[in-house]
C-alpha positions, 0 to 999 in steps of 0.5 A: 185784907185784915192780915194784909193791913197788919203786914203793912204796918212797920210797927218797929219804925213807928215805935222808933219814931213816935217813942224814940226807940224806947217803946217795945213792940208786942203781939199782945193786947197786954204788954209783958210786965203789966197786969193782966199779961198772958202769953197765951193770949198773944197771936203771932199771925206772922204779921211782919212788915212785908210790902211785897206780901201785902201786894199778894195778899190784896191781889188774891182778894181782888184788889189792885190798880183797877180796884184799889183798897180804901180804908177810912180811919175815924177818930175822935 
């Protein structure tokens, strides 16, 4: 399910809209060029934007029209 959620986010589109295309999309906790960047800590799960892949993963996990996945986002 975590991978499906990651694959459901179009990070490039979000960066383009939220930051006027000035943001770099990275798969690391610390972006390249910043103190603490370590390419060995980057994880590429192949979590590129893929709506059909998301549907397949969620169906495999037992989610679908009859049993929808509910996600609650909490904030400050």
